[in-house]
C-alpha positions, 0 to 999 in steps of 0.5 A: 411479289406484284412488283417482281411480276410486273418487272418480269412482265415488263422485261419480257414484253420489252425484249420481245418488241424488236422495234424498241430493241435499239432504243437505248442508243436513240433519243426519246423522239427517235425511239418513238419514231422507230417503234412505229406505234406512236405516229400521232404522238410524234405528229403532236410533239412536232405540232407543239414545238416540243421535238427539240426539248425531247431530243435534249439532254434530259433525262426525261420519263415519258408516259407515251400514249399509242396511236390507238390511245389517241384514236380512242379520243372523241372524234375531232379531238386530235384535229382540234388539239393539233390546231391549238399548239398551246393546249396541245403542249399542256397535255403533252407535257402532262405526260412527261416527268423530269428525270429517269423514272424506271418501273422499279422506282414506282410505288403505290400512290406515288405522286409525280410532278409533271413538266406541265406542273400538275401531278400524276398518280401512280397505282400498283395493283393488278396492273401499273396505272398512271392516273387512269391509264394502264402501262402496257410496256415499261422501261424502254430506255433512250439515250435521254430518258425512258419511255413507258407505253400507256393505253390512254391519253391522260388529261391534266386537271383543269 
């Protein structure tokens, strides 16, 4: 029942967001650019040298933090990361899973290996969680994968 409710909510949210409507014909990067709420993420992907990778064949699943999620980081964090492409790439690749994982593929307690090499944990409860971030919009399809919007930047284990 909870999964059906989540899927219905995700579908309604996606359908009501016109910025994402054309996403299926664009790759992950172009879909993020077109949405307008991922300017920090796109700048970080560029600074880390990951644009060509995320425009590649894939498929990829990206847990994409919004601009608000980046703004919630401690002051100076984004600037410091932009100045350190290696650390930035480690964090960004922690938000990417190889393959196309739709919301219907998720299960509670599921572990998924990220491109970073570390694992994330999926939680299904009152909301869908990726580690301690909440999925606010799911299943935004792109030509080379899928984007799930999250409300927090998730950090890989040290």
